[in-house]
Each structure stands twice: as C-alpha cells, then as structure tokens.
PyMOL CGO cylinders between C-alpha atoms (Angstrom):
from pymol import cmd
from pymol.cgo import CYLINDER

trace = [
    CYLINDER, 117.21, 98.62, 107.90, 118.87, 99.39, 111.26, 0.3, 1, 1, 1, 1, 1, 1,
    CYLINDER, 118.87, 99.39, 111.26, 115.94, 99.34, 113.92, 0.3, 1, 1, 1, 1, 1, 1,
    CYLINDER, 115.94, 99.34, 113.92, 113.58, 97.93, 111.45, 0.3, 1, 1, 1, 1, 1, 1,
    CYLINDER, 113.58, 97.93, 111.45, 114.81, 94.38, 110.08, 0.3, 1, 1, 1, 1, 1, 1,
    CYLINDER, 114.81, 94.38, 110.08, 117.50, 94.43, 112.77, 0.3, 1, 1, 1, 1, 1, 1,
    CYLINDER, 117.50, 94.43, 112.77, 117.69, 95.87, 116.13, 0.3, 1, 1, 1, 1, 1, 1,
    CYLINDER, 117.69, 95.87, 116.13, 119.56, 96.76, 119.29, 0.3, 1, 1, 1, 1, 1, 1,
    CYLINDER, 119.56, 96.76, 119.29, 118.39, 93.57, 120.45, 0.3, 1, 1, 1, 1, 1, 1,
    CYLINDER, 118.39, 93.57, 120.45, 120.43, 91.40, 118.06, 0.3, 1, 1, 1, 1, 1, 1,
    CYLINDER, 120.43, 91.40, 118.06, 123.20, 93.87, 117.96, 0.3, 1, 1, 1, 1, 1, 1,
    CYLINDER, 123.20, 93.87, 117.96, 121.96, 95.55, 114.61, 0.3, 1, 1, 1, 1, 1, 1,
    CYLINDER, 121.96, 95.55, 114.61, 123.50, 92.53, 112.83, 0.3, 1, 1, 1, 1, 1, 1,
    CYLINDER, 123.50, 92.53, 112.83, 124.12, 93.25, 109.10, 0.3, 1, 1, 1, 1, 1, 1,
    CYLINDER, 124.12, 93.25, 109.10, 122.93, 89.26, 108.60, 0.3, 1, 1, 1, 1, 1, 1,
    CYLINDER, 122.93, 89.26, 108.60, 119.35, 90.11, 109.47, 0.3, 1, 1, 1, 1, 1, 1,
    CYLINDER, 119.35, 90.11, 109.47, 119.09, 87.32, 112.13, 0.3, 1, 1, 1, 1, 1, 1,
    CYLINDER, 119.09, 87.32, 112.13, 115.80, 87.92, 113.20, 0.3, 1, 1, 1, 1, 1, 1,
    CYLINDER, 115.80, 87.92, 113.20, 113.47, 85.86, 110.86, 0.3, 1, 1, 1, 1, 1, 1,
    CYLINDER, 113.47, 85.86, 110.86, 110.25, 87.67, 112.53, 0.3, 1, 1, 1, 1, 1, 1,
    CYLINDER, 110.25, 87.67, 112.53, 111.25, 90.90, 110.99, 0.3, 1, 1, 1, 1, 1, 1,
    CYLINDER, 111.25, 90.90, 110.99, 111.41, 89.64, 107.55, 0.3, 1, 1, 1, 1, 1, 1,
    CYLINDER, 111.41, 89.64, 107.55, 108.40, 87.47, 107.77, 0.3, 1, 1, 1, 1, 1, 1,
    CYLINDER, 108.40, 87.47, 107.77, 106.57, 90.69, 108.79, 0.3, 1, 1, 1, 1, 1, 1,
    CYLINDER, 106.57, 90.69, 108.79, 107.86, 92.67, 105.94, 0.3, 1, 1, 1, 1, 1, 1,
    CYLINDER, 107.86, 92.67, 105.94, 106.98, 89.66, 103.53, 0.3, 1, 1, 1, 1, 1, 1,
    CYLINDER, 106.98, 89.66, 103.53, 103.29, 89.59, 105.24, 0.3, 1, 1, 1, 1, 1, 1,
    CYLINDER, 103.29, 89.59, 105.24, 102.88, 93.63, 104.48, 0.3, 1, 1, 1, 1, 1, 1,
    CYLINDER, 102.88, 93.63, 104.48, 104.03, 93.11, 100.95, 0.3, 1, 1, 1, 1, 1, 1,
    CYLINDER, 104.03, 93.11, 100.95, 101.76, 90.15, 100.12, 0.3, 1, 1, 1, 1, 1, 1,
    CYLINDER, 101.76, 90.15, 100.12, 98.76, 91.93, 101.71, 0.3, 1, 1, 1, 1, 1, 1,
    CYLINDER, 98.76, 91.93, 101.71, 99.32, 95.23, 100.19, 0.3, 1, 1, 1, 1, 1, 1,
    CYLINDER, 99.32, 95.23, 100.19, 101.05, 94.64, 96.94, 0.3, 1, 1, 1, 1, 1, 1,
    CYLINDER, 101.05, 94.64, 96.94, 103.54, 97.29, 97.97, 0.3, 1, 1, 1, 1, 1, 1,
    CYLINDER, 103.54, 97.29, 97.97, 107.09, 97.68, 96.45, 0.3, 1, 1, 1, 1, 1, 1,
    CYLINDER, 107.09, 97.68, 96.45, 110.34, 98.13, 98.60, 0.3, 1, 1, 1, 1, 1, 1,
    CYLINDER, 110.34, 98.13, 98.60, 112.22, 101.43, 97.93, 0.3, 1, 1, 1, 1, 1, 1,
    CYLINDER, 112.22, 101.43, 97.93, 115.04, 101.36, 100.16, 0.3, 1, 1, 1, 1, 1, 1,
    CYLINDER, 115.04, 101.36, 100.16, 116.13, 104.63, 101.69, 0.3, 1, 1, 1, 1, 1, 1,
    CYLINDER, 116.13, 104.63, 101.69, 118.76, 103.30, 104.51, 0.3, 1, 1, 1, 1, 1, 1,
    CYLINDER, 118.76, 103.30, 104.51, 122.53, 103.92, 104.51, 0.3, 1, 1, 1, 1, 1, 1,
    CYLINDER, 122.53, 103.92, 104.51, 122.77, 100.31, 103.38, 0.3, 1, 1, 1, 1, 1, 1,
    CYLINDER, 122.77, 100.31, 103.38, 121.71, 101.57, 99.80, 0.3, 1, 1, 1, 1, 1, 1,
    CYLINDER, 121.71, 101.57, 99.80, 125.07, 103.15, 99.38, 0.3, 1, 1, 1, 1, 1, 1,
    CYLINDER, 125.07, 103.15, 99.38, 127.75, 101.23, 97.39, 0.3, 1, 1, 1, 1, 1, 1,
    CYLINDER, 127.75, 101.23, 97.39, 127.58, 97.51, 97.34, 0.3, 1, 1, 1, 1, 1, 1,
    CYLINDER, 127.58, 97.51, 97.34, 128.88, 96.45, 100.89, 0.3, 1, 1, 1, 1, 1, 1,
    CYLINDER, 128.88, 96.45, 100.89, 128.61, 93.38, 102.89, 0.3, 1, 1, 1, 1, 1, 1,
    CYLINDER, 128.61, 93.38, 102.89, 125.58, 94.58, 104.60, 0.3, 1, 1, 1, 1, 1, 1,
    CYLINDER, 125.58, 94.58, 104.60, 123.80, 95.20, 101.09, 0.3, 1, 1, 1, 1, 1, 1,
    CYLINDER, 123.80, 95.20, 101.09, 124.84, 91.70, 99.89, 0.3, 1, 1, 1, 1, 1, 1,
    CYLINDER, 124.84, 91.70, 99.89, 123.35, 90.13, 102.90, 0.3, 1, 1, 1, 1, 1, 1,
    CYLINDER, 123.35, 90.13, 102.90, 120.29, 92.33, 102.50, 0.3, 1, 1, 1, 1, 1, 1,
    CYLINDER, 120.29, 92.33, 102.50, 119.79, 91.09, 99.01, 0.3, 1, 1, 1, 1, 1, 1,
    CYLINDER, 119.79, 91.09, 99.01, 120.39, 87.46, 100.11, 0.3, 1, 1, 1, 1, 1, 1,
    CYLINDER, 120.39, 87.46, 100.11, 118.01, 87.48, 103.10, 0.3, 1, 1, 1, 1, 1, 1,
    CYLINDER, 118.01, 87.48, 103.10, 115.50, 89.16, 100.69, 0.3, 1, 1, 1, 1, 1, 1,
    CYLINDER, 115.50, 89.16, 100.69, 115.51, 86.30, 98.26, 0.3, 1, 1, 1, 1, 1, 1,
    CYLINDER, 115.51, 86.30, 98.26, 115.01, 83.82, 100.83, 0.3, 1, 1, 1, 1, 1, 1,
    CYLINDER, 115.01, 83.82, 100.83, 111.70, 85.50, 101.75, 0.3, 1, 1, 1, 1, 1, 1,
    CYLINDER, 111.70, 85.50, 101.75, 110.92, 86.29, 98.04, 0.3, 1, 1, 1, 1, 1, 1,
    CYLINDER, 110.92, 86.29, 98.04, 111.13, 89.79, 98.59, 0.3, 1, 1, 1, 1, 1, 1,
    CYLINDER, 111.13, 89.79, 98.59, 112.50, 92.31, 95.72, 0.3, 1, 1, 1, 1, 1, 1,
    CYLINDER, 112.50, 92.31, 95.72, 114.16, 95.55, 95.89, 0.3, 1, 1, 1, 1, 1, 1,
    CYLINDER, 114.16, 95.55, 95.89, 112.42, 97.85, 93.49, 0.3, 1, 1, 1, 1, 1, 1,
    CYLINDER, 112.42, 97.85, 93.49, 114.49, 100.86, 93.74, 0.3, 1, 1, 1, 1, 1, 1,
    CYLINDER, 114.49, 100.86, 93.74, 116.87, 103.06, 96.11, 0.3, 1, 1, 1, 1, 1, 1,
    CYLINDER, 116.87, 103.06, 96.11, 116.41, 106.81, 96.89, 0.3, 1, 1, 1, 1, 1, 1,
    CYLINDER, 116.41, 106.81, 96.89, 119.02, 109.19, 95.88, 0.3, 1, 1, 1, 1, 1, 1,
    CYLINDER, 119.02, 109.19, 95.88, 121.81, 110.16, 98.37, 0.3, 1, 1, 1, 1, 1, 1,
    CYLINDER, 121.81, 110.16, 98.37, 121.74, 113.72, 98.84, 0.3, 1, 1, 1, 1, 1, 1,
    CYLINDER, 121.74, 113.72, 98.84, 124.57, 115.18, 101.09, 0.3, 1, 1, 1, 1, 1, 1,
    CYLINDER, 124.57, 115.18, 101.09, 123.46, 117.59, 103.77, 0.3, 1, 1, 1, 1, 1, 1,
    CYLINDER, 123.46, 117.59, 103.77, 119.74, 116.54, 103.44, 0.3, 1, 1, 1, 1, 1, 1,
    CYLINDER, 119.74, 116.54, 103.44, 117.30, 114.46, 105.75, 0.3, 1, 1, 1, 1, 1, 1,
    CYLINDER, 117.30, 114.46, 105.75, 115.83, 111.29, 104.41, 0.3, 1, 1, 1, 1, 1, 1,
    CYLINDER, 115.83, 111.29, 104.41, 112.55, 112.97, 103.74, 0.3, 1, 1, 1, 1, 1, 1,
    CYLINDER, 112.55, 112.97, 103.74, 114.32, 115.13, 101.41, 0.3, 1, 1, 1, 1, 1, 1,
    CYLINDER, 114.32, 115.13, 101.41, 115.80, 111.94, 99.56, 0.3, 1, 1, 1, 1, 1, 1,
    CYLINDER, 115.80, 111.94, 99.56, 112.53, 110.28, 99.47, 0.3, 1, 1, 1, 1, 1, 1,
    CYLINDER, 112.53, 110.28, 99.47, 110.73, 113.38, 97.99, 0.3, 1, 1, 1, 1, 1, 1,
    CYLINDER, 110.73, 113.38, 97.99, 113.51, 113.58, 95.31, 0.3, 1, 1, 1, 1, 1, 1,
    CYLINDER, 113.51, 113.58, 95.31, 112.75, 109.88, 94.36, 0.3, 1, 1, 1, 1, 1, 1,
    CYLINDER, 112.75, 109.88, 94.36, 109.03, 110.45, 94.35, 0.3, 1, 1, 1, 1, 1, 1,
    CYLINDER, 109.03, 110.45, 94.35, 109.23, 113.36, 92.20, 0.3, 1, 1, 1, 1, 1, 1,
    CYLINDER, 109.23, 113.36, 92.20, 111.35, 111.41, 89.69, 0.3, 1, 1, 1, 1, 1, 1,
    CYLINDER, 111.35, 111.41, 89.69, 109.27, 108.17, 89.85, 0.3, 1, 1, 1, 1, 1, 1,
    CYLINDER, 109.27, 108.17, 89.85, 105.92, 110.01, 89.86, 0.3, 1, 1, 1, 1, 1, 1,
    CYLINDER, 105.92, 110.01, 89.86, 106.50, 111.47, 86.25, 0.3, 1, 1, 1, 1, 1, 1,
    CYLINDER, 106.50, 111.47, 86.25, 106.72, 108.19, 85.00, 0.3, 1, 1, 1, 1, 1, 1,
    CYLINDER, 106.72, 108.19, 85.00, 104.28, 106.15, 87.38, 0.3, 1, 1, 1, 1, 1, 1,
    CYLINDER, 104.28, 106.15, 87.38, 101.38, 106.66, 89.79, 0.3, 1, 1, 1, 1, 1, 1,
    CYLINDER, 101.38, 106.66, 89.79, 102.34, 106.41, 93.41, 0.3, 1, 1, 1, 1, 1, 1,
    CYLINDER, 102.34, 106.41, 93.41, 98.95, 106.30, 95.30, 0.3, 1, 1, 1, 1, 1, 1,
    CYLINDER, 98.95, 106.30, 95.30, 100.01, 105.58, 98.82, 0.3, 1, 1, 1, 1, 1, 1,
    CYLINDER, 100.01, 105.58, 98.82, 103.39, 104.95, 100.40, 0.3, 1, 1, 1, 1, 1, 1,
    CYLINDER, 103.39, 104.95, 100.40, 104.45, 104.03, 104.04, 0.3, 1, 1, 1, 1, 1, 1,
    CYLINDER, 104.45, 104.03, 104.04, 107.85, 104.51, 105.57, 0.3, 1, 1, 1, 1, 1, 1,
    CYLINDER, 107.85, 104.51, 105.57, 109.05, 102.01, 107.79, 0.3, 1, 1, 1, 1, 1, 1,
    CYLINDER, 109.05, 102.01, 107.79, 111.80, 103.51, 110.24, 0.3, 1, 1, 1, 1, 1, 1,
    CYLINDER, 111.80, 103.51, 110.24, 113.00, 104.03, 113.67, 0.3, 1, 1, 1, 1, 1, 1,
    CYLINDER, 113.00, 104.03, 113.67, 114.09, 107.60, 112.85, 0.3, 1, 1, 1, 1, 1, 1,
    CYLINDER, 114.09, 107.60, 112.85, 111.91, 110.36, 112.45, 0.3, 1, 1, 1, 1, 1, 1,
    CYLINDER, 111.91, 110.36, 112.45, 113.83, 112.64, 109.89, 0.3, 1, 1, 1, 1, 1, 1,
    CYLINDER, 113.83, 112.64, 109.89, 111.11, 112.22, 107.22, 0.3, 1, 1, 1, 1, 1, 1,
    CYLINDER, 111.11, 112.22, 107.22, 110.44, 115.92, 106.78, 0.3, 1, 1, 1, 1, 1, 1,
    CYLINDER, 110.44, 115.92, 106.78, 106.76, 116.42, 105.61, 0.3, 1, 1, 1, 1, 1, 1,
    CYLINDER, 106.76, 116.42, 105.61, 106.24, 112.85, 105.39, 0.3, 1, 1, 1, 1, 1, 1,
    CYLINDER, 106.24, 112.85, 105.39, 106.65, 112.15, 109.25, 0.3, 1, 1, 1, 1, 1, 1,
    CYLINDER, 106.65, 112.15, 109.25, 103.00, 112.52, 110.26, 0.3, 1, 1, 1, 1, 1, 1,
    CYLINDER, 103.00, 112.52, 110.26, 101.22, 110.78, 107.34, 0.3, 1, 1, 1, 1, 1, 1,
    CYLINDER, 101.22, 110.78, 107.34, 103.40, 108.24, 106.17, 0.3, 1, 1, 1, 1, 1, 1,
    CYLINDER, 103.40, 108.24, 106.17, 105.92, 107.36, 108.76, 0.3, 1, 1, 1, 1, 1, 1,
    CYLINDER, 105.92, 107.36, 108.76, 105.37, 104.23, 111.03, 0.3, 1, 1, 1, 1, 1, 1,
    CYLINDER, 105.37, 104.23, 111.03, 108.12, 104.54, 113.38, 0.3, 1, 1, 1, 1, 1, 1,
    CYLINDER, 108.12, 104.54, 113.38, 109.55, 101.33, 114.84, 0.3, 1, 1, 1, 1, 1, 1,
    CYLINDER, 109.55, 101.33, 114.84, 111.37, 100.98, 118.17, 0.3, 1, 1, 1, 1, 1, 1,
    CYLINDER, 111.37, 100.98, 118.17, 115.01, 100.60, 117.59, 0.3, 1, 1, 1, 1, 1, 1,
    CYLINDER, 115.01, 100.60, 117.59, 115.51, 98.19, 120.44, 0.3, 1, 1, 1, 1, 1, 1,
    CYLINDER, 115.51, 98.19, 120.44, 113.20, 95.60, 119.01, 0.3, 1, 1, 1, 1, 1, 1,
    CYLINDER, 113.20, 95.60, 119.01, 112.43, 96.37, 115.22, 0.3, 1, 1, 1, 1, 1, 1,
    CYLINDER, 112.43, 96.37, 115.22, 109.52, 95.91, 113.13, 0.3, 1, 1, 1, 1, 1, 1,
    CYLINDER, 109.52, 95.91, 113.13, 106.68, 94.46, 115.24, 0.3, 1, 1, 1, 1, 1, 1,
    CYLINDER, 106.68, 94.46, 115.24, 103.31, 92.78, 114.69, 0.3, 1, 1, 1, 1, 1, 1,
    CYLINDER, 103.31, 92.78, 114.69, 101.55, 96.04, 115.50, 0.3, 1, 1, 1, 1, 1, 1,
    CYLINDER, 101.55, 96.04, 115.50, 103.75, 98.16, 113.02, 0.3, 1, 1, 1, 1, 1, 1,
    CYLINDER, 103.75, 98.16, 113.02, 103.14, 95.56, 110.26, 0.3, 1, 1, 1, 1, 1, 1,
    CYLINDER, 103.14, 95.56, 110.26, 99.29, 95.92, 110.96, 0.3, 1, 1, 1, 1, 1, 1,
    CYLINDER, 99.29, 95.92, 110.96, 99.38, 99.72, 111.15, 0.3, 1, 1, 1, 1, 1, 1,
    CYLINDER, 99.38, 99.72, 111.15, 101.41, 99.79, 107.72, 0.3, 1, 1, 1, 1, 1, 1,
    CYLINDER, 101.41, 99.79, 107.72, 99.04, 97.28, 106.04, 0.3, 1, 1, 1, 1, 1, 1,
    CYLINDER, 99.04, 97.28, 106.04, 96.18, 99.44, 107.20, 0.3, 1, 1, 1, 1, 1, 1,
    CYLINDER, 96.18, 99.44, 107.20, 97.85, 102.65, 105.80, 0.3, 1, 1, 1, 1, 1, 1,
    CYLINDER, 97.85, 102.65, 105.80, 98.57, 101.20, 102.41, 0.3, 1, 1, 1, 1, 1, 1,
    CYLINDER, 98.57, 101.20, 102.41, 95.22, 99.45, 101.94, 0.3, 1, 1, 1, 1, 1, 1,
    CYLINDER, 95.22, 99.45, 101.94, 92.85, 102.68, 102.71, 0.3, 1, 1, 1, 1, 1, 1,
]
cmd.load_cgo(trace, "trace")
C-alpha cells in the first residue's frame, strides 16, 4: 500500500486520499480480470489502516481476494512464494504481477515486479506495464 496507493506526496495517509491511485488499480483489475492479494504490512491485524483500505476498495468496486502469510524473518518474496504454493494446489495461477515500491521480492523481482516510485505512488505508466504483463 505504502508507495503504491499512497505516497510520500500525500504523507503516506492511511486514508488513501489520492483517488487517481485507486482509479488506476481499478483499471488494472477491469482490463485484466486480476484478483488482489495483499502482501503489505496493512494485512496484519484489523487496524484503522486496513479498515480504511477495505472501505476505499468498496468505493471503487475492488475486492480483496486474500492476503499472503506473515513469515517472521522473511522477505516479502518468501511470503508471496508460500501463498502461491498453497493457492496453486487448489487453483491455477497463470500470471501475476507485484505492485510495490520495495524490491524485496526474491526470485519474483525481475519478472513480476512493477516497482512504483514511493514519492508519487502508482502512476499510469505502472498501470500500463502491469496490464501488459498480465494480458500476455
């Protein structure tokens, strides 16, 4: 969430004040049929930040499908891998993209990461890149 749906520009507000970020995520979902799996620290516990996230998602018709597990001492890529291992036994994941301002995505960094600029968050170029990646 931080650096993607909010940014340094808006003080990393837990209110997700920048509608353009949510509109771009909405566009990605509409144009690809992708599902949202949250790997952000916002997934841990039911905090004011997570409540705001769900409320803002609802405003844009976005749904949270799942969250990655929290693995202490691991990078986010490890948590994504663990979720994929569990989910893929029941379903088929053809492609996935990671939207994040960090780069700790293990083996997924090169092929699956669209790294956003933490200062401005999700931008049109990022959304276009994500749509292309998912619609291959």
